[in-house]
C-alpha positions, 0 to 999 in steps of 0.5 A, spaced: 627 151 125 633 148 130 633 151 137 637 158 137 638 157 145 640 151 149 634 147 152 633 147 160 636 141 163 632 135 162 628 138 156 628 134 150 631 137 144 626 139 139 626 135 132 629 139 126 624 140 121 626 137 114 628 142 109 625 136 104 620 131 104 618 126 099 612 122 100 609 116 097 613 117 091 611 112 085 614 112 078 612 107 072 616 106 066 614 101 060 614 094 063 617 097 070 615 099 076 621 103 078 618 106 085 613 104 089 611 109 095 618 111 096 618 116 102 624 120 105 626 126 108 632 131 109 634 135 114 638 142 114 645 141 114 645 134 113 649 129 109 644 124 107 646 117 104 642 114 099 644 107 098 641 100 094 643 095 089 643 098 082 636 098 079 633 099 086 631 106 084 636 111 087 637 115 080 630 115 079 628 118 085 633 123 085 631 125 077 624 126 080 627 131 085 632 134 080 626 135 075 628 130 070 622 125 071 615 127 073 612 122 079 606 118 077 604 119 084 606 122 091 608 129 093 614 133 095 614 138 100 620 143 100 621 148 105 614 147 107 611 148 100 609 143 095 614 142 090 614 139 083 619 141 078 618 139 071 625 141 068 632 141 071 632 148 071 626 149 075 630 145 080 636 149 080 632 155 081 629 152 087 636 151 090 636 143 089 643 142 084 645 135 082 652 133 081 652 127 076 658 122 076 659 124 068 660 131 070 656 136 066 662 141 064 664 144 057 671 142 056 673 148 052 670 153 056 673 156 062 671 155 069 667 162 069 664 160 063 662 153 065 659 156 072 655 162 069 653 158 063 646 160 061 646 165 067 651 170 065 651 177 068 650 183 064 652 190 064 648 194 059 648 190 052 655 186 054 657 180 058 660 183 065 666 178 065 670 182 070 664 181 075 663 173 073 671 172 074 671 176 081 665 172 083 668 165 081 674 166 084 671 168 091 667 162 091 673 157 089 678 161 094 673 162 100 668 157 100 672 151 097 679 153 099 681 152 091 687 156 088 685 156 081 684 161 076 677 161 074 679 163 066 683 156 066 680 152 061 676 146 064 679 141 060 686 142 063 683 140 070 684 134 073 677 130 075 678 132 082 678 139 080 673 139 075 668 136 081 670 142 085 668 146 079 661 143 079 660 144 087 662 151 085 656 152 080 652 149 085 654 154 090 653 160 085 646 158 084 645 158 092 643 151 093 640 149 099 641 141 097 646 138 093 645 131 090 652 127 089 651 121 085 657 117 085 662 123 086 668 119 088 668 114 082 674 117 078 677 120 084 684 119 087 684 118 095 687 125 096 681 128 091 676 124 095 679 127 102 678 134 099 671 132 096 669 130 103 672 136 107 668 140 102 662 136 104 663 138 111 664 145 110 658 145 106 654 142 112 657 147 117 654 153 112 647 149 113 647 146 106 644 139 105 647 133 101 644 127 098 650 122 097 649 116 093 655 111 093 657 104 092 662 105 097 660 103 104 666 105 107 664 112 105 657 112 107 659 111 114 665 116 114 661 122 111 653 121 112 649 123 118 643 118 116 642 113 111 636 111 107 636 104 103 632 103 097 631 095 095 627 093 088 623 100 088 621 100 095 624 104 101 627 099 106 629 103 112 632 110 114 637 109 120 642 114 123 648 112 120 652 111 127 647 106 129 648 101 123 654 096 122 656 094 115 653 087 115 646 090 117 646 095 112 648 090 107 642 086 109 638 092 108 640 093 101 640 086 098 635 082 103 640 077 105 646 076 109 652 076 104 656 069 106 663 073 107 666 080 107 672 077 105 670 073 099 677 070 097 676 062 096 683 058 096 684 055 089 690 050 087 696 054 084 699 050 078 704 052 073 706 059 070 701 061 065 703 068 063 710 071 064 712 078 061 719 081 061 721 088 061 715 091 058 716 098 056 712 104 053 716 110 053 714 116 058 708 111 061 711 105 064 718 102 064 721 095 065 715 091 068 716 084 069 712 079 073 709 072 072 702 069 073 700 062 074 694 057 073 689 058 079 692 065 081 689 072 082 695 077 081 693 084 084 696 090 081 695 096 086 698 103 086 695 110 085 692 113 080 697 115 074 702 109 076 701 106 070 697 100 072 691 100 066 697 102 061 701 096 063 695 091 062 693 094 055 700 093 053 699 086 055 692 085 051 695 089 045 690 095 045 696 100 046 703 099 043 709 097 046 716 099 045 720 093 048 719 087 052 717 080 051 710 076 053 710 068 054 704 064 054 706 057 057 713 058 057 713 060 049 714 067 047 708 070 043 707 076 039 701 081 041 701 087 037 693 087 037 687 085 041 686 080 036 693 077 037 691 077 045 685 073 044 688 068 039 693 067 045 687 066 050 688 073 054 682 077 055 681 084 058 675 087 062 676 094 061 676 099 066 670 103 062 666 097 060 661 102 057 665 105 052 670 099 051 667 093 053 660 093 050 656 095 044 651 099 048 646 099 042 647 091 041 643 086 045 645 082 051 646 076 046 649 080 041 654 082 046 656 075 049 657 072 042 661 078 039 668 075 040 666 068 037 662 070 031 667 066 026 665 060 030 657 061 029 657 063 022 656 059 016 659 063 010 656 070 011 650 068 016 650 067 023 647 061 026 642 064 030 639 058 034 646 056 036 647 064 038 641 064 042 644 057 045 650 060 047 647 066 050 642 062 054 648 058 057 652 064 060 645 068 062 644 062 066 651 060 069 652 068 071 645 069 073 645 075 068 639 079 070 636 081 063 628 081 061 630 077 055 636 076 051 634 082 046 635 087 052 639 092 050 646 093 054 645 100 055 639 099 059 642 094 064 645 095 071 653 096 072 653 089 075 649 086 069 653 089 064 660 087 067 657 080 067 655 080 060 663 083 058 665 077 062 661 072 058 664 075 052 671 073 054 669 066 057 665 064 050 672 066 047 675 061 052 680 065 055 685 063 060 688 069 062 683 074 064 685 081 066 680 085 070 681 092 070 677 095 076 672 089 076 667 092 081 667 100 080 660 103 080 657 096 082 653 095 088 655 090 094 650 085 092 653 085 085 660 085 087 659 079 091 657 075 085 663 078 081 668 075 086 664 069 086 665 068 079 672 070 080 673 064 085 670 059 080 675 061 074 681 060 078 678 054 081 678 051 074 685 053 073 684 060 069 689 066 071 686 072 073 690 079 073 686 084 077 687 092 077 684 095 083 684 102 086 680 099 092 685 096 097 680 092 101 679 089 094 686 088 093 687 085 099 681 080 100 682 077 093 689 077 091 694 071 092 700 076 090 700 084 090 704 088 085 705 095 087 706 100 081 709 107 082 710 112 077 710 107 071 715 102 075 714 096 079 716 098 086 715 091 089 711 084 090 708 082 096 705 075 098 698 075 101 700 074 108 705 080 107 700 085 104 697 090 108 694 097 106 700 100 110 705 096 106 702 097 099 701 105 100 708 105 102 711 102 096 706 106 092 708 113 095 715 113 097 720 114 092 727 110 092 731 111 097 726 115 102 725 111 108 728 105 106 723 104 100 723 096 098 726 095 091 721 092 085 720 084 086 722 084 093 718 080 098 717 085 104 
């Protein structure tokens, strides 16, 4: 228990008793020793960050705590009592609730229905909807400061509001510990700020949060302590205020990363891609820019600015209503992704799992998917040649897979991204569009992706990079294009670009505070 009165002068403060202790947790899967004697504890009202590279064991450890997996060894003590949940419901009923990156909500049901799903209140033989709506509204308003009608369909809410519904569900179940797994991955800057305010509010009420994120800035901003896992083992638990970013990265990857500013200069050549007046009515309008060999052109802007939609239009994934596309000064017609590929344009999509990979295919099949016509003889694929091509890219991009036959769905996020990139390199793409290239991957994998991007531009390829992370835009871009409301609002050179100037262009409307016109070098 925490002290209830101030200690005498000179007296040592009592050490808080952990609400949760995980001791020497061990977990094996076929061929994988996922957790090896991992121990960590959580204090009452603490925000405890859990970090590590993909595959370090974070999710496995939390799934044991959430009752999804059963540990093979070790013990858990929760509120001073042995704790061994065998189902997620047992965990929830005990007061430990998990909010996953892929939200566990039913879009067609209302906020109230989602909050009470499986635990509905009854009055006699009937469901007590007035009581459930009243309690839902109270939690949303008083605890989360959210003005939201609980009868609203969840499918009509934005991602940030849906996340708040998940938090409200946790409060409904009187959670003492909330596990948040990559909660900010799909949120805007404003929604992230709102979520952090809620986490701090929960902390003030004594609720503990285990916070998993690949964004180290979030770890430093929000957490009290940080635990690090590496290769299934506990490396350190440190007061976050006593850490530096370089120290945390070294704990995570076991080595110093060469630089946190990863861009290496490359010779800039002739224009490769030019687009003029690209328009898709109601989505984006009159987009014009060019990109040269050896250049990384970053596209910045807030969520909903039209960045992804523009690059999908260039790739032929979505139809254009107007505009022209030029490759090496020659106008080309791109009506489909096949047309784009034939003209040397590749797109690594924001959602690599559903749009970039065939998850039930293995590594080899995904790498060679774009060049099957070259590897086929009639109706048959030259398997020996296919294995040779895959082996070359596995070696070149240091793809961490148990074999060429490992299914894509079982790879880490960073490894999946490398497989998608291999597919496009096999197709000999010259213009490579990265849409959120490092979303959901750890710091070590990020450094490897940046290294690959540097190698691509060094050999004369052209990269268009859409990213919501301003540090990434600033670190990797030779030029930055800024979009707002479906329009190109400005262009900044590497020397001119800053977070302040980018955010000014991304948020200030024409005519306000001297906003700079599209195409202006500020």
